[in-house]
DRENTORKOL-3810 file (N, C-alpha, C; in nm, 4 decimals):
REM DRENTORKOL-3810
@n.u->3.3342; n.v->2.9123; n.w->-12.3937; ca.u->3.3747; ca.v->2.8164; ca.w->-12.4946; c.u->3.3331; c.v->2.6781; c.w->-12.4477
@n.u->3.2797; n.v->2.6017; n.w->-12.5400; ca.u->3.2383; ca.v->2.4669; ca.w->-12.5054; c.u->3.3605; c.v->2.3813; c.w->-12.4745
@n.u->3.3390; n.v->2.2790; n.w->-12.3945; ca.u->3.4484; ca.v->2.1925; ca.w->-12.3510; c.u->3.5179; c.v->2.1239; c.w->-12.4687
@n.u->3.4416; n.v->2.0720; n.w->-12.5647; ca.u->3.4994; ca.v->2.0039; ca.w->-12.6803; c.u->3.5865; c.v->2.0974; c.w->-12.7630
@n.u->3.5418; n.v->2.2210; n.w->-12.7834; ca.u->3.6195; ca.v->2.3174; ca.w->-12.8603; c.u->3.7487; c.v->2.3516; c.w->-12.7878
@n.u->3.7430; n.v->2.3630; n.w->-12.6554; ca.u->3.8638; ca.v->2.3919; ca.w->-12.5779; c.u->3.9632; c.v->2.2777; c.w->-12.5885
@n.u->3.9154; n.v->2.1538; n.w->-12.5826; ca.u->4.0042; ca.v->2.0388; ca.w->-12.5945; c.u->4.0674; c.v->2.0335; c.w->-12.7334
@n.u->3.9904; n.v->2.0665; n.w->-12.8369; ca.u->4.0426; ca.v->2.0675; ca.w->-12.9726; c.u->4.1525; c.v->2.1714; c.w->-12.9871
@n.u->4.1309; n.v->2.2901; n.w->-12.9298; ca.u->4.2339; ca.v->2.3933; ca.w->-12.9361; c.u->4.3607; c.v->2.3500; c.w->-12.8639
@n.u->4.3462; n.v->2.2872; n.w->-12.7487; ca.u->4.4637; ca.v->2.2395; ca.w->-12.6753; c.u->4.5365; c.v->2.1329; c.w->-12.7553
@n.u->4.4624; n.v->2.0396; n.w->-12.8125; ca.u->4.5235; ca.v->1.9338; ca.w->-12.8917; c.u->4.5902; c.v->1.9908; c.w->-13.0149
@n.u->4.5234; n.v->2.0815; n.w->-13.0837; ca.u->4.5789; ca.v->2.1404; ca.w->-13.2050; c.u->4.7012; c.v->2.2246; c.w->-13.1732
@n.u->4.7061; n.v->2.2843; n.w->-13.0551; ca.u->4.8193; ca.v->2.3669; ca.w->-13.0166; c.u->4.9485; c.v->2.2888; c.w->-13.0051
@n.u->4.9421; n.v->2.1602; n.w->-12.9704; ca.u->5.0639; ca.v->2.0809; ca.w->-12.9553; c.u->5.0775; c.v->1.9777; c.w->-13.0672
@n.u->4.9896; n.v->1.9784; n.w->-13.1638; ca.u->4.9942; ca.v->1.8831; ca.w->-13.2735; c.u->5.0811; c.v->1.9374; c.w->-13.3864
@n.u->5.1546; n.v->1.8474; n.w->-13.4514; ca.u->5.2415; ca.v->1.8867; ca.w->-13.5619; c.u->5.2312; c.v->1.7856; c.w->-13.6753
@n.u->5.2800; n.v->1.8257; n.w->-13.7934; ca.u->5.2870; ca.v->1.7320; ca.w->-13.9054; c.u->5.3857; c.v->1.6202; c.w->-13.8734
@n.u->5.4977; n.v->1.6541; n.w->-13.8066; ca.u->5.5955; ca.v->1.5519; ca.w->-13.7697; c.u->5.5336; c.v->1.4502; c.w->-13.6737
@n.u->5.4501; n.v->1.4977; n.w->-13.5811; ca.u->5.3819; ca.v->1.4075; ca.w->-13.4894; c.u->5.2893; c.v->1.3129; c.w->-13.5640
@n.u->5.2221; n.v->1.3650; n.w->-13.6664; ca.u->5.1333; ca.v->1.2818; ca.w->-13.7473; c.u->5.2149; c.v->1.1759; c.w->-13.8216
@n.u->5.3261; n.v->1.2175; n.w->-13.8806; ca.u->5.4139; ca.v->1.1231; ca.w->-13.9520; c.u->5.4630; c.v->1.0143; c.w->-13.8565
@n.u->5.5010; n.v->1.0526; n.w->-13.7349; ca.u->5.5467; ca.v->0.9541; ca.w->-13.6361; c.u->5.4376; c.v->0.8518; c.w->-13.6054
@n.u->5.3140; n.v->0.8996; n.w->-13.5874; ca.u->5.2026; ca.v->0.8078; ca.w->-13.5576; c.u->5.1769; c.v->0.7121; c.w->-13.6724
@n.u->5.1813; n.v->0.7613; n.w->-13.7952; ca.u->5.1566; ca.v->0.6754; ca.w->-13.9104; c.u->5.2741; c.v->0.5801; c.w->-13.9331
@n.u->5.3980; n.v->0.6275; n.w->-13.9152; ca.u->5.5156; ca.v->0.5410; ca.w->-13.9297; c.u->5.5108; c.v->0.4246; c.w->-13.8319
@n.u->5.4534; n.v->0.4465; n.w->-13.7140; ca.u->5.4424; ca.v->0.3396; ca.w->-13.6141; c.u->5.3503; c.v->0.2274; c.w->-13.6631
@n.u->5.2661; n.v->0.2557; n.w->-13.7623; ca.u->5.1744; ca.v->0.1542; ca.w->-13.8160; c.u->5.2334; c.v->0.0774; c.w->-13.9333
@n.u->5.3407; n.v->0.1285; n.w->-13.9938; ca.u->5.4046; ca.v->0.0590; ca.w->-14.1052; c.u->5.4638; c.v->-0.0714; c.w->-14.0526
@n.u->5.4356; n.v->-0.1803; n.w->-14.1228; ca.u->5.4803; ca.v->-0.3127; ca.w->-14.0817; c.u->5.3770; c.v->-0.3882; c.w->-13.9989
@n.u->5.2732; n.v->-0.3172; n.w->-13.9557; ca.u->5.1690; ca.v->-0.3799; ca.w->-13.8747; c.u->5.0676; c.v->-0.4530; c.w->-13.9636
@n.u->5.0038; n.v->-0.5575; n.w->-13.9088; ca.u->4.8976; ca.v->-0.6243; ca.w->-13.9847; c.u->4.7793; c.v->-0.5303; c.w->-14.0078
@n.u->4.7059; n.v->-0.5596; n.w->-14.1140; ca.u->4.5881; ca.v->-0.4801; ca.w->-14.1494; c.u->4.4916; c.v->-0.4665; c.w->-14.0315
@n.u->4.4762; n.v->-0.5717; n.w->-13.9527; ca.u->4.3844; ca.v->-0.5687; ca.w->-13.8378; c.u->4.4247; c.v->-0.4628; c.w->-13.7358
@n.u->4.5543; n.v->-0.4388; n.w->-13.7196; ca.u->4.6005; ca.v->-0.3366; ca.w->-13.6252; c.u->4.5635; c.v->-0.1973; c.w->-13.6768
@n.u->4.5771; n.v->-0.1744; n.w->-13.8076; ca.u->4.5370; ca.v->-0.0458; ca.w->-13.8649; c.u->4.3894; c.v->-0.0199; c.w->-13.8391
@n.u->4.3063; n.v->-0.1212; n.w->-13.8633; ca.u->4.1627; ca.v->-0.1061; ca.w->-13.8420; c.u->4.1333; c.v->-0.0825; c.w->-13.6943
@n.u->4.2050; n.v->-0.1514; n.w->-13.6070; ca.u->4.1847; ca.v->-0.1327; ca.w->-13.4625; c.u->4.2191; c.v->0.0095; c.w->-13.4199
@n.u->4.3275; n.v->0.0650; n.w->-13.4732; ca.u->4.3734; ca.v->0.1984; ca.w->-13.4305; c.u->4.3064; c.v->0.3131; c.w->-13.5049
@n.u->4.2719; n.v->0.2921; n.w->-13.6321; ca.u->4.2174; ca.v->0.4017; ca.w->-13.7134; c.u->4.0684; c.v->0.3877; c.w->-13.7419
@n.u->4.0112; n.v->0.2722; n.w->-13.7118; ca.u->3.8718; ca.v->0.2467; ca.w->-13.7445; c.u->3.8615; c.v->0.1855; c.w->-13.8823
@n.u->3.7398; n.v->0.1600; n.w->-13.9274; ca.u->3.7225; ca.v->0.1001; ca.w->-14.0601; c.u->3.7712; c.v->0.1958; c.w->-14.1690
@n.u->3.8371; n.v->0.1435; n.w->-14.2719; ca.u->3.8840; ca.v->0.2323; ca.w->-14.3793; c.u->3.7674; c.v->0.2882; c.w->-14.4599
@n.u->3.7898; n.v->0.4043; n.w->-14.5186; ca.u->3.6898; ca.v->0.4684; ca.w->-14.6045; c.u->3.6827; c.v->0.4003; c.w->-14.7405
@n.u->3.7950; n.v->0.3434; n.w->-14.7833; ca.u->3.7990; ca.v->0.2779; ca.w->-14.9143; c.u->3.9045; c.v->0.1686; c.w->-14.9142
@n.u->3.8810; n.v->0.0667; n.w->-14.9962; ca.u->3.9734; ca.v->-0.0443; ca.w->-15.0188; c.u->3.9862; c.v->-0.0558; c.w->-15.1696
@n.u->4.1027; n.v->-0.0144; n.w->-15.2234; ca.u->4.1192; ca.v->-0.0024; ca.w->-15.3684; c.u->4.2407; c.v->-0.0819; c.w->-15.4136
@n.u->4.2285; n.v->-0.1485; n.w->-15.5282; ca.u->4.3426; ca.v->-0.2157; ca.w->-15.5910; c.u->4.3713; c.v->-0.1452; c.w->-15.7225
@n.u->4.4930; n.v->-0.0933; n.w->-15.7367; ca.u->4.5360; ca.v->-0.0225; ca.w->-15.8577; c.u->4.6627; c.v->-0.0884; c.w->-15.9098
@n.u->4.6590; n.v->-0.1321; n.w->-16.0343; ca.u->4.7752; ca.v->-0.1938; ca.w->-16.0981; c.u->4.8356; c.v->-0.3036; c.w->-16.0110
@n.u->4.7503; n.v->-0.3850; n.w->-15.9504; ca.u->4.7956; ca.v->-0.4964; ca.w->-15.8687; c.u->4.8396; c.v->-0.4593; c.w->-15.7276
@n.u->4.8316; n.v->-0.3318; n.w->-15.6929; ca.u->4.8699; ca.v->-0.2863; ca.w->-15.5587; c.u->4.7437; c.v->-0.2515; c.w->-15.4811
@n.u->4.7368; n.v->-0.2950; n.w->-15.3560; ca.u->4.6181; ca.v->-0.2730; ca.w->-15.2730; c.u->4.6427; c.v->-0.1576; c.w->-15.1759
@n.u->4.5450; n.v->-0.0681; n.w->-15.1671; ca.u->4.5527; ca.v->0.0474; ca.w->-15.0775; c.u->4.4270; c.v->0.0550; c.w->-14.9921
@n.u->4.4454; n.v->0.0881; n.w->-14.8650; ca.u->4.3340; ca.v->0.1204; ca.w->-14.7759; c.u->4.3429; c.v->0.2690; c.w->-14.7466
@n.u->4.2294; n.v->0.3388; n.w->-14.7546; ca.u->4.2280; ca.v->0.4842; ca.w->-14.7316; c.u->4.1407; c.v->0.5177; c.w->-14.6108
@n.u->4.1912; n.v->0.6084; n.w->-14.5293; ca.u->4.1152; ca.v->0.6636; ca.w->-14.4176; c.u->4.1022; c.v->0.8131; c.w->-14.4406
@n.u->3.9807; n.v->0.8642; n.w->-14.4264; ca.u->3.9542; ca.v->1.0073; ca.w->-14.4422; c.u->3.9316; c.v->1.0713; c.w->-14.3060
@n.u->3.9493; n.v->1.2009; n.w->-14.3016; ca.u->3.9228; ca.v->1.2815; ca.w->-14.1819; c.u->4.0048; c.v->1.2375; c.w->-14.0615
@n.u->4.1318; n.v->1.2032; n.w->-14.0848; ca.u->4.2228; ca.v->1.1762; ca.w->-13.9739; c.u->4.2886; c.v->1.3063; c.w->-13.9336
@n.u->4.3632; n.v->1.3062; n.w->-13.8245; ca.u->4.4308; ca.v->1.4264; ca.w->-13.7786; c.u->4.3350; c.v->1.5181; c.w->-13.7069
@n.u->4.3784; n.v->1.6405; n.w->-13.6888; ca.u->4.2967; ca.v->1.7409; ca.w->-13.6209; c.u->4.2963; c.v->1.8672; c.w->-13.7039
@n.u->4.2004; n.v->1.9519; n.w->-13.6777; ca.u->4.1979; ca.v->2.0811; ca.w->-13.7457; c.u->4.3202; c.v->2.1609; c.w->-13.7040
@n.u->4.3739; n.v->2.2354; n.w->-13.7970; ca.u->4.4845; ca.v->2.3243; ca.w->-13.7653; c.u->4.4368; c.v->2.4267; c.w->-13.6631
@n.u->4.5302; n.v->2.4867; n.w->-13.5880; ca.u->4.4879; ca.v->2.5865; ca.w->-13.4900; c.u->4.4062; c.v->2.6978; c.w->-13.5550
@n.u->4.3123; n.v->2.7485; n.w->-13.4809; ca.u->4.2271; ca.v->2.8566; ca.w->-13.5309; c.u->4.3111; c.v->2.9800; c.w->-13.5585
@n.u->4.2731; n.v->3.0519; n.w->-13.6622; ca.u->4.3388; ca.v->3.1770; ca.w->-13.6954; c.u->4.2625; c.v->3.2896; c.w->-13.6268
@n.u->4.3325; n.v->3.3678; n.w->-13.5475; ca.u->4.2688; ca.v->3.4770; ca.w->-13.4753; c.u->4.3314; c.v->3.6076; c.w->-13.5224
@n.u->4.2487; n.v->3.7028; n.w->-13.5601; ca.u->4.2992; ca.v->3.8301; ca.w->-13.6080; c.u->4.2017; c.v->3.9420; c.w->-13.5779
@n.u->4.2393; n.v->4.0651; n.w->-13.6125; ca.u->4.1518; ca.v->4.1786; ca.w->-13.5842; c.u->4.0257; c.v->4.1751; c.w->-13.6699
@n.u->3.9212; n.v->4.2340; n.w->-13.6175; ca.u->3.7950; ca.v->4.2402; ca.w->-13.6906; c.u->3.7245; c.v->4.3709; c.w->-13.6575
@n.u->3.6450; n.v->4.4162; n.w->-13.7492; ca.u->3.5657; ca.v->4.5366; ca.w->-13.7262; c.u->3.4321; c.v->4.4960; c.w->-13.6678
@n.u->3.3745; n.v->4.5853; n.w->-13.5901; ca.u->3.2457; ca.v->4.5538; ca.w->-13.5313; c.u->3.1613; c.v->4.6774; c.w->-13.5095
@n.u->3.0337; n.v->4.6568; n.w->-13.4990; ca.u->2.9392; ca.v->4.7646; ca.w->-13.4722; c.u->2.8309; c.v->4.7074; c.w->-13.3835
@n.u->2.7968; n.v->4.7771; n.w->-13.2792; ca.u->2.6940; ca.v->4.7254; ca.w->-13.1901; c.u->2.6044; c.v->4.8349; c.w->-13.1368
@n.u->2.4850; n.v->4.7989; n.w->-13.1051; ca.u->2.3876; ca.v->4.8889; ca.w->-13.0459; c.u->2.3241; c.v->4.8120; c.w->-12.9319
@n.u->2.3290; n.v->4.8670; n.w->-12.8117; ca.u->2.2762; ca.v->4.7913; ca.w->-12.6991; c.u->2.1917; c.v->4.8754; c.w->-12.6067
@n.u->2.1006; n.v->4.8099; n.w->-12.5428; ca.u->2.0166; ca.v->4.8749; ca.w->-12.4433; c.u->1.9631; c.v->4.7669; c.w->-12.3509
@n.u->1.9516; n.v->4.7965; n.w->-12.2266; ca.u->1.8997; ca.v->4.6991; ca.w->-12.1316; c.u->1.9119; c.v->4.7528; c.w->-11.9907
@n.u->1.8466; n.v->4.6870; n.w->-11.8954; ca.u->1.8472; ca.v->4.7370; ca.w->-11.7582; c.u->1.9871; c.v->4.7430; c.w->-11.6983
@n.u->2.0686; n.v->4.6411; n.w->-11.7182; ca.u->2.2007; ca.v->4.6395; ca.w->-11.6557; c.u->2.3135; c.v->4.6691; c.w->-11.7531
@n.u->2.2834; n.v->4.6889; n.w->-11.8809; ca.u->2.3906; ca.v->4.7065; ca.w->-11.9781; c.u->2.4096; c.v->4.8510; c.w->-12.0213
@n.u->2.3192; n.v->4.9407; n.w->-11.9899; ca.u->2.3310; ca.v->5.0784; ca.w->-12.0355; c.u->2.2895; c.v->5.0902; c.w->-12.1800
@n.u->2.3093; n.v->5.2090; n.w->-12.2342; ca.u->2.2721; ca.v->5.2331; ca.w->-12.3724; c.u->2.3892; c.v->5.2962; c.w->-12.4434
@n.u->2.4005; n.v->5.2685; n.w->-12.5709; ca.u->2.5083; ca.v->5.3309; ca.w->-12.6462; c.u->2.5339; c.v->5.2608; c.w->-12.7766
@n.u->2.6234; n.v->5.3220; n.w->-12.8513; ca.u->2.6651; ca.v->5.2675; ca.w->-12.9794; c.u->2.8157; c.v->5.2510; c.w->-12.9736
@n.u->2.8646; n.v->5.1398; n.w->-13.0230; ca.u->3.0082; ca.v->5.1155; ca.w->-13.0246; c.u->3.0494; c.v->5.0736; c.w->-13.1641
@n.u->3.1610; n.v->5.1270; n.w->-13.2089; ca.u->3.2149; ca.v->5.0884; ca.w->-13.3387; c.u->3.3647; c.v->5.1098; c.w->-13.3352
@n.u->3.4364; n.v->5.0335; n.w->-13.4135; ca.u->3.5808; ca.v->5.0521; ca.w->-13.4188; c.u->3.6461; c.v->4.9471; c.w->-13.5064
@n.u->3.7653; n.v->4.9782; n.w->-13.5588; ca.u->3.8329; ca.v->4.8844; ca.w->-13.6473; c.u->3.8855; c.v->4.7606; c.w->-13.5748
@n.u->3.9069; n.v->4.7669; n.w->-13.4459; ca.u->3.9599; ca.v->4.6534; ca.w->-13.3703; c.u->3.8656; c.v->4.6187; c.w->-13.2559
@n.u->3.7389; n.v->4.6040; n.w->-13.2874; ca.u->3.6387; ca.v->4.5797; ca.w->-13.1844; c.u->3.6529; c.v->4.4428; c.w->-13.1200
@n.u->3.7099; n.v->4.3456; n.w->-13.1876; ca.u->3.7262; ca.v->4.2128; ca.w->-13.1310; c.u->3.7905; c.v->4.1190; c.w->-13.2302
@n.u->3.8359; n.v->4.0044; n.w->-13.1817; ca.u->3.9036; ca.v->3.9117; ca.w->-13.2722; c.u->3.8058; c.v->3.8320; c.w->-13.3571
@n.u->3.8500; n.v->3.7999; n.w->-13.4766; ca.u->3.7751; ca.v->3.7104; ca.w->-13.5638; c.u->3.8438; c.v->3.5744; c.w->-13.5601
@n.u->3.7678; n.v->3.4686; n.w->-13.5569; ca.u->3.8244; ca.v->3.3344; ca.w->-13.5493; c.u->3.7835; c.v->3.2577; c.w->-13.6739
@n.u->3.8823; n.v->3.2028; n.w->-13.7451; ca.u->3.8563; ca.v->3.1190; ca.w->-13.8625; c.u->3.8873; c.v->2.9750; c.w->-13.8252
@n.u->3.7895; n.v->2.8871; n.w->-13.8366; ca.u->3.8062; ca.v->2.7462; ca.w->-13.8008; c.u->3.8308; c.v->2.6648; c.w->-13.9269
@n.u->3.9562; n.v->2.6208; n.w->-13.9505; ca.u->3.9821; ca.v->2.5390; ca.w->-14.0677; c.u->3.9260; c.v->2.3975; c.w->-14.0506
@n.u->3.9007; n.v->2.3317; n.w->-14.1615; ca.u->3.8499; ca.v->2.1952; ca.w->-14.1553; c.u->3.9656; c.v->2.0960; c.w->-14.1505
@n.u->3.9409; n.v->1.9819; n.w->-14.0869; ca.u->4.0390; ca.v->1.8742; ca.w->-14.0867; c.u->4.0101; c.v->1.7852; c.w->-14.2062
@n.u->4.0840; n.v->1.8034; n.w->-14.3153; ca.u->4.0588; ca.v->1.7280; ca.w->-14.4366; c.u->4.1718; c.v->1.6337; c.w->-14.4689
@n.u->4.2268; n.v->1.5668; n.w->-14.3701; ca.u->4.3416; ca.v->1.4797; ca.w->-14.3893; c.u->4.2963; c.v->1.3390; c.w->-14.4283
@n.u->4.3567; n.v->1.2872; n.w->-14.5349; ca.u->4.3352; ca.v->1.1487; ca.w->-14.5764; c.u->4.4697; c.v->1.0781; c.w->-14.5782
@n.u->4.4672; n.v->0.9493; n.w->-14.5480; ca.u->4.5897; ca.v->0.8694; ca.w->-14.5510; c.u->4.5607; c.v->0.7391; c.w->-14.6245
@n.u->4.6498; n.v->0.7058; n.w->-14.7185; ca.u->4.6412; ca.v->0.5780; ca.w->-14.7892; c.u->4.7578; c.v->0.4906; c.w->-14.7449
@n.u->4.7268; n.v->0.3716; n.w->-14.6974; ca.u->4.8287; ca.v->0.2730; ca.w->-14.6633; c.u->4.8321; c.v->0.1683; c.w->-14.7727
@n.u->4.9527; n.v->0.1356; n.w->-14.8202; ca.u->4.9657; ca.v->0.0245; ca.w->-14.9133; c.u->4.9757; c.v->-0.1034; c.w->-14.8316
@n.u->4.9018; n.v->-0.2057; n.w->-14.8733; ca.u->4.8966; ca.v->-0.3333; ca.w->-14.8024; c.u->4.9588; c.v->-0.4415; c.w->-14.8908
@n.u->5.0587; n.v->-0.5125; n.w->-14.8367; ca.u->5.1189; ca.v->-0.6272; ca.w->-14.9051; c.u->5.1243; c.v->-0.7424; c.w->-14.8070
@n.u->5.0790; n.v->-0.8572; n.w->-14.8506; ca.u->5.0791; ca.v->-0.9769; ca.w->-14.7654; c.u->5.0128; c.v->-0.9500; c.w->-14.6303
@n.u->4.9054; n.v->-0.8691; n.w->-14.6312; ca.u->4.8286; ca.v->-0.8427; ca.w->-14.5092; c.u->4.8908; c.v->-0.7421; c.w->-14.4149
@n.u->5.0008; n.v->-0.6763; n.w->-14.4553; ca.u->5.0689; ca.v->-0.5781; ca.w->-14.3687; c.u->5.0848; c.v->-0.4441; c.w->-14.4406
@n.u->5.0875; n.v->-0.3361; n.w->-14.3608; ca.u->5.1101; ca.v->-0.2023; ca.w->-14.4149; c.u->5.2583; c.v->-0.1884; c.w->-14.4502
@n.u->5.2873; n.v->-0.1478; n.w->-14.5755; ca.u->5.4265; ca.v->-0.1319; ca.w->-14.6167; c.u->5.4646; c.v->0.0146; c.w->-14.6362
@n.u->5.3687; n.v->0.1037; n.w->-14.6315; ca.u->5.3955; ca.v->0.2460; ca.w->-14.6457; c.u->5.2650; c.v->0.3232; c.w->-14.6461
@n.u->5.2760; n.v->0.4559; n.w->-14.6393; ca.u->5.1558; ca.v->0.5392; ca.w->-14.6374; c.u->5.1813; c.v->0.6694; c.w->-14.7101
@n.u->5.0722; n.v->0.7300; n.w->-14.7548; ca.u->5.0776; ca.v->0.8596; ca.w->-14.8226; c.u->4.9700; c.v->0.9485; c.w->-14.7618
@n.u->5.0092; n.v->1.0555; n.w->-14.6883; ca.u->4.9102; ca.v->1.1497; ca.w->-14.6371; c.u->4.8744; c.v->1.2521; c.w->-14.7437
@n.u->4.7545; n.v->1.3054; n.w->-14.7389; ca.u->4.7161; ca.v->1.4135; ca.w->-14.8298; c.u->4.6101; c.v->1.5000; c.w->-14.7639
@n.u->4.6089; n.v->1.6266; n.w->-14.8014; ca.u->4.5109; ca.v->1.7200; ca.w->-14.7484; c.u->4.5666; c.v->1.8004; c.w->-14.6331
@n.u->4.4791; n.v->1.8843; n.w->-14.5794; ca.u->4.5186; ca.v->1.9687; ca.w->-14.4673; c.u->4.4767; c.v->1.9028; c.w->-14.3373
@n.u->4.5348; n.v->1.9440; n.w->-14.2291; ca.u->4.4956; ca.v->1.8920; ca.w->-14.0989; c.u->4.5637; c.v->1.7627; c.w->-14.0609
@n.u->4.6691; n.v->1.7203; n.w->-14.1338; ca.u->4.7421; ca.v->1.5986; ca.w->-14.0989; c.u->4.8379; c.v->1.6319; c.w->-13.9841
@n.u->4.7783; n.v->1.6523; n.w->-13.8681; ca.u->4.8530; ca.v->1.6914; ca.w->-13.7493; c.u->4.8202; c.v->1.5960; c.w->-13.6362
@n.u->4.9163; n.v->1.5702; n.w->-13.5496; ca.u->4.8930; ca.v->1.4878; ca.w->-13.4308; c.u->5.0105; c.v->1.5057; c.w->-13.3364
@n.u->4.9880; n.v->1.4755; n.w->-13.2120; ca.u->5.0970; ca.v->1.4718; ca.w->-13.1150; c.u->5.1773; c.v->1.3450; c.w->-13.1413
@n.u->5.3078; n.v->1.3522; n.w->-13.1226; ca.u->5.3932; ca.v->1.2342; ca.w->-13.1427; c.u->5.3559; c.v->1.1251; c.w->-13.0427
@n.u->5.3684; n.v->0.9977; n.w->-13.0824; ca.u->5.3367; ca.v->0.8899; ca.w->-12.9877; c.u->5.4360; c.v->0.8899; c.w->-12.8725
@n.u->5.3904; n.v->0.8405; n.w->-12.7579; ca.u->5.4789; ca.v->0.8348; ca.w->-12.6402; c.u->5.5450; c.v->0.7016; c.w->-12.6287
END
């Protein structure tokens, strides 16, 4: 397993929706510049009915991978591997990698975040320390 994938699995294993809420709540009341410093540039800056919102896409982490039984069939031959055919209903695990599709909109009033709305899947994070 590549190092980045292993780190993602470790992070996703201890990440929760409550942890994500805690991280975002820590930004409520902060100036807009602090949001940009911590989250990066916003994906969108929208004014609706006189209310201003900044949106960030692809925040959070992918949910933990789903691992389950899978069927397999193989045929192998080689100098050190031997020869044979293998098949079975539980030949190995299948891994499904969900996407991190979390978006967050912060409402901005007088240059400060007054609240946020998360949407999508993958809105997970470890709680701030």
